N, C-alpha and C positions, 0 to 999 in steps of 0.2 A: 540208581541209574548205572547201567553196565558200562565199563570202560570202552572207549572206541578202539576198534581193531588197529593194530600197528600197521604203519605204512609198509608195503612190500619192499624188501631190499632189492636194489638193482644189482645184477650180476657184475662181478669185478672183471674187467677186461685185462687179460694177461698179454703182456707185450714182450717181444724179443728185440733188444737193441743191437744194431749192427753198425759199428763204426770203428775205424782203426785209430781214431784219436781219443786218447783217454780223457782229455778235458771235455770233448764233445759228449762222450758217453756219460761222464759224471754230471754234466749239466742237464741232460735229458733225464737221467735217473732221479736227480733232485726234483726236477719239474714234475715228473709223473708221480713220484712218491708223495709229493705234497698236495696232489690233487685227488679228490675222492673218486673211486670207481676204476682206478688203474693199478696194476701190479706188474712190475718188471720181473720176469721170471728167468731171464738169461741175458748175457752180453756176449756178442761175437766180435772178435778183433780183426778178422779177415773174412774174405768172401767165402772160402771153403768152409770155415767154421760156422758161418751163417747158415749155409745149406744144411750142415750136419745138425746144428742145434734146432733149426726149424722143424726137422723131421723127428728129432728126439723129444723135444719139449711140447710140440704142438700148441704154440701160442695162438691167441685169437687174432693178433696182428703182428706183423714184422715191420719194424722201422729200419729202413735200409739206406745207408749213405751210398749214393750212386757211384761215387768214386772211391769206395772202400778198397784198401789194399788187398792183394791176393796172397794166398799161401803158396805152397809148393807146386800146386797144379796150375797156377796162372789164371784162375777164375776171377773176373771182376764183378762189380756190383750189378751190372746189367745181366750177365750170365747167371749170377746167383739168384737174381729176381726171377729169371726165366725158369730155373730149375725148381725153385720153391713153388711157383705158381703153375707148373706144368699140369695140363688137364688130366693126365693119366694117373695122377697121384691123388687118392681119395683123402678128403679132409685137408687139402693144402690151404695154409693160411693166406689171407690177402697181404700184399706188401705195399706199404706206403714208402715212397722214395723221397729222401731228403737231400737237397743239394744247396750249395752256396750261390749258384748262378742260375738264373732263370733263362736258359737259352733254348732255342728250338731243338738243337741237337740233343741236349740232355732230356728234354721232354719226349722227343721222338723215341729215344732209346728206352726210356722208362715205360712208355705206353706200349711199344712193340713187345717188350719183355713181359707184359701182363700186369704191370703195377696197377693197383686200385686208385692211386692218386700220386700227385707230385707236389711237394711243398718246399718252399724256401726255408732255410734254417733261420732266417730273420723274421719269419711270420710270428705274430702274437701267439702266446700260449693257447688262447681260446680257439684259434684256428687249428692248431695241432690237435687239441682235444676233440674238436668237432670232426676232424678228418679221421681220427682213430675210431671214434664211435660209429661214424658212417661206414668205414671199412669193416668193422666188426659186425655190423648189421647187414653186410652184403651189398653195400652201395659204393659206387665209384665217385671219387671227388677229384678229377683232374684239375690242375691249376688253371685259372682263367685270368685274362682272356688269351694268354699265349697258347695254352693247350688247345683251345678251340681252333686256332689258326693251324697248329701242327696237325690236329686231327683232319682238318680239311685237306691239308697237303698230302697226308697219308692215304686219304680216300680218293685223291684225284686220279685221273687216267695215268697209265703207265708212262714214265718218261721214255723218250726214244734215245737209245744209246747206240753208238757205233759198235761194230764187232770188236774193235780194239779196246774200247772202253769196257765192254762186257768181259773181255779177257782179263783186263787189269782188275776189274771188280771181283772176278772170281778168285784171282790170286790174292787180293786183299782179304777176302773171306777165309782163305786158307792160312792166313797169318804171315804171308811173305812181306818182307820189308821192301822199301823203294829200291834199294840196291839189288836185292834178289830179283825183283821184277825186271829191273833194267837188264840184268845179266840174262835172264830167261828169254827176254825179247830181243837181245842183242842190240840194245839201244842205250842212250845215256840216261842218267838219273834226272837230268833237267827235262828231257822229253817226257819221262814218266810223270814228273811233277806237273808238267803242262796238261797232260791228259787228265790227271787227278783233279786239277783245278776246274777243268771243264766238266768233269764228272760230278764234282761236288755242286757246281752251279746248277746242273740239270736236276739233281736230286734234292736241291734245297737244303744241303747240310754243310757242316764245317769240319768234320773229322771223319777218319776212316771207320770208326765204330758206328757212327750215325749212318754213314754211307751203306755199310753192310746191313744195318738194321732196316733202313728204308728199302734197300734192294730185296731183302727177304719179304718185306711186306708186299712189294709189287711182284714178287716171284721172278726177279730178274736174274738170279744166280743160276748158272748152268750146272 
């Protein structure tokens, strides 16, 4: 009786870890190294390094801390995700975003930047493994149910903003601080903050980063 053929080996999924906290990276490294089918091929300690290593190593999946610290160029986790997943780069790996907080603003930023999924760091290991396999297979796994609400908000009709709110929004997108905006508009910082509060309410966000991301999604920036 001839021996039965060996089971086909599943390909190993190569992963790039991107987190500025050494303890977080060590935990993910230990978790993935102890699970079959995964191999960590690199570790990035800031957002710029994440972009560089993703291009150099070509991992199957990038695990990105959304709030990873920046290097000398001031790139954050959202911008790093956007650069890694940009459509004009052939073979760009999918990015799975990991965060400590399951907020609408974080998920909106991650999805707008092109992330294949959004996971809480407190999720069970099996959820992380499943998300990595799904991303490597070309499937998206946005966090539910919060992500579904955020997606609905992002696909809703364009918010109606006043000319002044649009002006302030554009200055936010250019990186101006509240003080700089107030000086440019010859008004007080308190007045700018009031406009920002109304602007955030209309866009359904809680931070300037999320406001700019949603504004880009709705093509509100001038």
